[in-house]
C-alpha positions as a Markdown table, in Angstrom:
| # | Residue | x | y | z |
|---|---|---|---|---|
| 1 | Gly | -3.7 | 12.8 | 0.1 |
| 2 | Ile | -0.8 | 12.8 | 2.5 |
| 3 | Gly | 1.7 | 10.1 | 3.4 |
| 4 | Ala | 4.8 | 9.5 | 5.4 |
| 5 | Thr | 7.4 | 6.8 | 5.7 |
| 6 | Tyr | 10.0 | 6.1 | 8.3 |
| 7 | Val | 13.2 | 4.0 | 7.6 |
| 8 | Tyr | 14.9 | 2.3 | 10.5 |
| 9 | Asn | 18.4 | 1.0 | 10.2 |
| 10 | Lys | 18.1 | 0.5 | 6.4 |
| 11 | Lys | 16.1 | -2.7 | 7.1 |
| 12 | Leu | 12.6 | -1.7 | 8.2 |
| 13 | Thr | 10.4 | 0.8 | 6.3 |
| 14 | Ile | 7.0 | 1.8 | 7.8 |
| 15 | Gly | 4.6 | 3.9 | 5.9 |
| 16 | Met | 1.2 | 5.5 | 6.3 |
| 17 | Asp | -1.1 | 7.1 | 3.7 |
| 18 | Tyr | -4.3 | 9.1 | 4.0 |
| 19 | Thr | -6.5 | 10.0 | 1.1 |
| 20 | Leu | -9.6 | 12.2 | 1.0 |
| 21 | Gln | -11.8 | 12.2 | -2.1 |
| 22 | Lys | -14.3 | 15.0 | -2.4 |
| 23 | Trp | -17.5 | 13.4 | -3.7 |
| 24 | Ala | -20.1 | 15.3 | -1.7 |
| 25 | Asp | -20.6 | 18.0 | -4.3 |
| 26 | Val | -21.0 | 15.6 | -7.3 |
| 27 | Gln | -24.5 | 15.6 | -8.9 |
| 28 | Phe | -25.9 | 12.4 | -10.3 |
| 29 | Phe | -29.0 | 12.8 | -12.5 |
| 30 | Gly | -29.5 | 16.2 | -10.8 |
| 31 | Asp | -29.4 | 14.8 | -7.3 |
| 32 | Lys | -26.7 | 16.1 | -5.1 |
| 33 | Gly | -27.2 | 13.7 | -2.1 |
| 34 | Ser | -26.1 | 10.4 | -3.7 |
| 35 | Phe | -22.4 | 10.8 | -2.7 |
| 36 | Lys | -20.4 | 11.7 | 0.3 |
| 37 | Asn | -16.7 | 12.4 | 0.9 |
| 38 | Arg | -14.6 | 9.3 | 1.0 |
| 39 | Ser | -11.5 | 8.7 | 3.2 |
| 40 | Lys | -9.0 | 5.9 | 3.1 |
| 41 | Leu | -6.2 | 5.1 | 5.6 |
| 42 | Ser | -3.4 | 2.7 | 4.6 |
| 43 | Leu | -0.5 | 1.4 | 6.7 |
| 44 | Gly | 2.3 | -0.8 | 5.5 |
| 45 | Ala | 5.7 | -2.2 | 6.4 |
| 46 | Glu | 8.6 | -3.7 | 4.5 |
| 47 | Tyr | 11.5 | -5.6 | 6.1 |
| 48 | Gln | 14.7 | -6.7 | 4.4 |
| 49 | Pro | 17.2 | -8.3 | 6.8 |
| 50 | Asn | 20.4 | -7.6 | 4.8 |
| 51 | Ala | 20.4 | -6.2 | 1.2 |
| 52 | Leu | 24.1 | -7.2 | 0.7 |
| 53 | Ser | 24.0 | -10.6 | 2.2 |
| 54 | Arg | 25.1 | -13.8 | 0.3 |
| 55 | Asn | 22.2 | -15.6 | 1.9 |
| 56 | Tyr | 19.2 | -15.3 | -0.5 |
| 57 | Leu | 16.5 | -15.2 | 2.2 |
| 58 | Asn | 18.3 | -12.2 | 3.8 |
| 59 | Arg | 17.9 | -10.2 | 0.6 |
| 60 | Val | 14.2 | -11.0 | 0.2 |
| 61 | Arg | 11.8 | -8.1 | 1.0 |
| 62 | Tyr | 9.0 | -9.1 | 3.3 |
| 63 | Arg | 5.9 | -6.9 | 3.2 |
| 64 | Val | 2.7 | -6.5 | 5.1 |
| 65 | Gly | -0.1 | -3.9 | 4.9 |
| 66 | Ala | -3.7 | -3.0 | 5.8 |
| 67 | Tyr | -6.2 | -0.3 | 4.9 |
| 68 | Tyr | -9.7 | 0.9 | 5.8 |
| 69 | Ser | -12.0 | 2.9 | 3.5 |
| 70 | Asp | -15.3 | 4.8 | 4.0 |
| 71 | Pro | -17.8 | 4.5 | 1.3 |
| 72 | Tyr | -18.5 | 7.4 | -1.1 |
| 73 | Thr | -22.0 | 6.3 | -2.0 |
| 74 | Gln | -25.3 | 6.8 | -0.1 |
| 75 | Ile | -28.4 | 4.7 | -0.5 |
| 76 | Asn | -31.6 | 6.0 | 0.9 |
| 77 | Asn | -29.5 | 8.4 | 3.0 |
| 78 | Gln | -27.5 | 5.6 | 4.5 |
| 79 | Glu | -23.8 | 4.9 | 3.9 |
| 80 | Gly | -22.8 | 2.4 | 1.3 |
| 81 | Ala | -20.3 | -0.3 | 1.8 |
| 82 | Arg | -17.1 | 0.0 | 3.9 |
| 83 | Glu | -14.0 | -1.7 | 2.7 |
| 84 | Tyr | -11.2 | -3.3 | 4.7 |
| 85 | Gly | -8.1 | -5.1 | 3.4 |
| 86 | Val | -5.0 | -6.8 | 4.5 |
| 87 | Ser | -2.0 | -7.8 | 2.3 |
| 88 | Phe | 1.2 | -9.7 | 2.6 |
| 89 | Gly | 3.9 | -10.3 | 0.1 |
| 90 | Phe | 7.5 | -10.8 | -0.9 |
| 91 | Gly | 10.0 | -9.0 | -3.2 |
| 92 | Leu | 12.2 | -11.7 | -4.6 |
| 93 | Pro | 15.5 | -10.4 | -6.0 |
| 94 | Leu | 16.4 | -12.0 | -9.3 |
| 95 | Phe | 19.9 | -13.6 | -9.5 |
| 96 | Arg | 22.7 | -11.5 | -11.1 |
| 97 | Ser | 20.2 | -8.6 | -11.6 |
| 98 | Lys | 18.8 | -5.6 | -9.8 |
| 99 | Ser | 15.3 | -6.5 | -10.8 |
| 100 | Ile | 12.7 | -7.8 | -8.3 |
| 101 | Leu | 9.9 | -10.3 | -8.7 |
| 102 | Asn | 7.0 | -9.1 | -6.5 |
| 103 | Ile | 4.4 | -11.7 | -5.3 |
| 104 | Ser | 1.6 | -10.6 | -2.9 |
| 105 | Gly | -1.8 | -11.7 | -1.6 |
| 106 | Gln | -4.6 | -9.5 | -0.5 |
| 107 | Tyr | -7.8 | -10.2 | 1.4 |
| 108 | Val | -10.6 | -7.6 | 0.9 |
| 109 | Lys | -13.9 | -7.4 | 2.7 |
| 110 | Val | -16.6 | -5.0 | 1.5 |
| 111 | Ser | -19.2 | -4.7 | 4.2 |
| 112 | Pro | -22.5 | -2.8 | 3.5 |
| 113 | Lys | -24.6 | -1.2 | 6.2 |
| 114 | Val | -27.8 | -1.2 | 4.1 |
| 115 | Lys | -30.0 | -4.3 | 4.4 |
| 116 | Gly | -30.4 | -6.3 | 1.3 |
| 117 | Met | -26.9 | -5.6 | -0.1 |
| 118 | Leu | -24.4 | -8.4 | -0.5 |
| 119 | Glu | -21.2 | -8.6 | 1.6 |
| 120 | Glu | -18.2 | -9.2 | -0.6 |
| 121 | Asn | -15.0 | -11.2 | 0.4 |
| 122 | Ser | -12.2 | -11.6 | -2.1 |
| 123 | Leu | -8.7 | -12.9 | -2.2 |
| 124 | Arg | -6.4 | -11.4 | -4.8 |
| 125 | Val | -3.0 | -12.7 | -5.9 |
| 126 | Asn | -0.7 | -10.2 | -7.6 |
| 127 | Ile | 2.5 | -10.9 | -9.5 |
| 128 | Gly | 4.7 | -8.1 | -10.8 |
| 129 | Leu | 8.2 | -7.5 | -12.1 |
| 130 | Thr | 10.2 | -4.4 | -11.3 |
| 131 | Phe | 13.0 | -3.7 | -13.7 |
| 132 | Asn | 15.9 | -1.9 | -12.1 |
| 133 | Glu | 18.3 | -2.3 | -15.0 |
| 134 | Gly | 20.3 | 0.2 | -16.9 |
| 135 | Trp | 18.9 | -0.7 | -20.3 |
| 136 | Phe | 17.2 | 2.6 | -21.0 |
| 137 | Met | 19.8 | 4.8 | -19.3 |
| 138 | Lys | 21.1 | 7.7 | -21.4 |
| 139 | Trp | 24.9 | 7.5 | -21.7 |
| 140 | Arg | 26.9 | 10.7 | -21.8 |
| 141 | Val | 30.2 | 10.8 | -23.7 |
| 142 | Asp | 32.6 | 13.6 | -22.8 |
């Protein structure tokens, strides 16, 4: 995989990531044609108006992203399901702390090309906590 990010004015971060998974040479029950190489392209952005502001909404991190993924499976020599996804979220700073409460939502669509396979739509909600505290920092005494 390879990725890159660009930071503009310490407020806007834009990132891109490309991943290639080499599945084509994998054998499944002696059959080598069940899989193909998979690629995934992801794009994302984060905007934080002012990290040092007294206004809470200016310190919130606003996030958005999207991705597209080719399938790695083949069924009757036809590609399996492609996957698309979009996400949005917030990084909420905790008061009197450097930690962040992350809340995000993601819509994912799995769209097969083979007839008879089900199309899948899902909505995911993620909640996470990032600790940026000095609890586990090793202190040096001179």
